[in-house]
Legacy VTK file of the C-alpha trace (Angstrom):
# vtk DataFile Version 3.0
C-alpha trace
ASCII
DATASET POLYDATA
POINTS 82 float
144.698 35.096 -108.502
142.365 32.860 -106.492
139.435 33.832 -108.684
141.413 32.944 -111.819
141.986 29.456 -110.423
138.345 28.996 -109.413
137.161 30.208 -112.807
139.572 27.792 -114.494
138.105 24.872 -112.533
134.595 26.020 -113.422
135.427 26.192 -117.129
136.827 22.668 -117.072
133.448 21.303 -116.008
131.634 22.285 -119.218
131.173 25.880 -118.166
128.836 24.817 -115.363
128.893 27.242 -112.441
130.079 25.308 -109.438
129.523 26.102 -105.789
132.492 26.650 -103.485
131.770 23.243 -101.925
131.961 21.535 -105.328
135.230 23.321 -106.131
136.592 22.263 -102.721
135.788 18.609 -103.470
137.545 18.834 -106.843
140.672 20.351 -105.288
140.746 17.700 -102.561
140.343 14.956 -105.145
143.218 16.381 -107.239
145.482 16.533 -104.174
144.733 12.897 -103.329
145.148 11.764 -106.942
148.562 13.450 -106.978
149.743 11.601 -103.875
148.888 14.195 -101.223
147.106 13.299 -98.004
143.855 14.979 -97.025
141.951 14.006 -93.898
138.228 13.843 -93.267
135.947 16.877 -92.964
138.222 19.242 -94.946
136.988 22.386 -96.720
139.102 24.541 -99.030
137.266 27.791 -99.720
138.379 30.820 -101.760
141.959 29.548 -101.751
144.708 28.826 -104.236
146.697 25.634 -103.799
149.742 24.743 -105.876
148.728 21.470 -107.509
152.049 21.103 -109.325
153.485 19.140 -106.406
150.471 17.770 -104.499
152.505 14.927 -102.988
154.090 17.514 -100.640
150.704 18.305 -99.043
149.430 16.776 -95.825
146.179 18.225 -94.480
144.758 16.706 -91.290
141.186 16.016 -90.190
138.639 18.762 -89.467
140.488 21.531 -91.334
139.011 24.572 -93.062
141.322 26.588 -95.326
139.973 29.981 -96.385
141.476 32.886 -98.326
144.911 31.259 -98.454
147.661 30.750 -101.011
149.487 27.481 -100.396
152.709 26.850 -102.288
154.245 23.395 -102.329
157.640 24.646 -103.448
159.850 27.687 -103.420
163.139 28.808 -104.889
165.127 28.703 -101.658
167.696 26.257 -103.066
168.222 28.435 -106.119
170.670 30.612 -104.161
172.695 27.526 -103.160
172.749 25.592 -106.435
172.295 28.389 -108.995
LINES 1 83
82 0 1 2 3 4 5 6 7 8 9 10 11 12 13 14 15 16 17 18 19 20 21 22 23 24 25 26 27 28 29 30 31 32 33 34 35 36 37 38 39 40 41 42 43 44 45 46 47 48 49 50 51 52 53 54 55 56 57 58 59 60 61 62 63 64 65 66 67 68 69 70 71 72 73 74 75 76 77 78 79 80 81
């Protein structure tokens, strides 16, 4: 799944092969543009982040996220409200 996301980002940028660092910068920019908060010196490497609700994300300073799947939502209320 993570490779599908990275390949999608790479295809968006005119098919240019991007480094992991470049992909990390794009993801961080998208989180900030969507209202999320990302501190300084943050790297997101080989990870999938749910950008559907970026305003739920707060990532502090000096953080490295690797090989992770971060979801900004779940279906926990589905049981309560149907």
